[in-house]
Phi, psi and omega in degrees: 000321179299319182290327178296318179294330180296333182258002181286125183269118176287149179234165176294152179303148180282090185292337178292330176292323177291325176300321178298318178298313182299316183289333181276323189246359179246133181271180185294341178270000180083016176265158191246138174271082187292322181298315179293321180295322178299322181287340183218071187256007186301318182293317178295319180298320179295321180293315181294330175295319177295319177298325179295336184272325185223153175207171175298339177279317185278327183222069185301332182295336179283347183229077193285346183236162176302320182296318179296322180294309183294320177302317178302310186293322177296311179298318181298311180303308183295323181295319181288328174296313178302314182298314182297315181291318183294315184290336181247025176268139002266001187305320184246031181296336181256023187297337183267004184268025171213155180300317179297319180297319178296311181298318181296316184291315187270336185246324185267323181290132183241147178233147177278120182227115181058035178084002178240147176272118185223149176272163177296320179298320179296314180298315182294311186284309191269348176243297188293310181286316185291318185276335187246332174057036181246110184296343180293345179296336180292348181252008177230343174277124189244117188275353182093006181255160183294329182271358178282169178300156171294141181284128178296137176275359177251132177290151178274134177229168176300325184286324185255003186308305184299315181296319180289321176301316179294314182298313183288326176295316179295320179298315181298313183295336185258014171259126185296339177292344181251321182218118181232134181255132171243096186290335179290313181269352185055051178242135177246110180260124187227166177298152176294348174306322181288338176279313184296325185241033186306321182297340178286343183254002180137194185255356186208170174300324180296320177297318179297316180298319179296321180295314179298319182298335178295332187243339183275119183298137177069023182288137172283184178276080184307312193294338185238023183228023175074022179286150177241152181256132171238164184234134172292147170289134184284136180261109184269008175292163189292145180273058186270138174287137181264000000 
């Protein structure tokens, strides 16, 4: 048996199976039917097991392009968030509504990814942000909270990565719960995501405003018209479909 495993060829995770999960349990608003997912989690469990076996770090030949690598990490992050919430639903549905709960979920809880035990915070900071440097990832990584981006119902692939990053960033920017314009007061109220990761969007408020204006429909020239930035309080309740 040992010798048979030595010749067993590992493959990249079956992303189409994860696509099936997303289309079945995520609604058009990007909210999740956790109760239903808990009752039928076999497909998701199989996918996370595959993610646990290989990654662009452990088996780079399986992910030959930058697009394939980033797609893997986005899918992996979102899949493990879904899995954690679904398997411990409803007991821990409010796990993010305390500082300890947030720290425990993102920093202490570990998942096997490519043969290594890693936290979600580690994956986001030290792999996705550090290796790829694309601020659009903040609009596709879904933490399981109400104020996070809506979860895409389409799985990320090397072929569709760019199109999905653009689509989901544009969708996020044009929802008033994330970005709201007050033209009378010249106030731009935005999610705290833009505060926490401000450096990913540039060096100043003006850089951030320019970035938002690229995607927000009908945006004025924020950066050169005396606009001020305010931040919504983040809602850490669960992103559950009603």
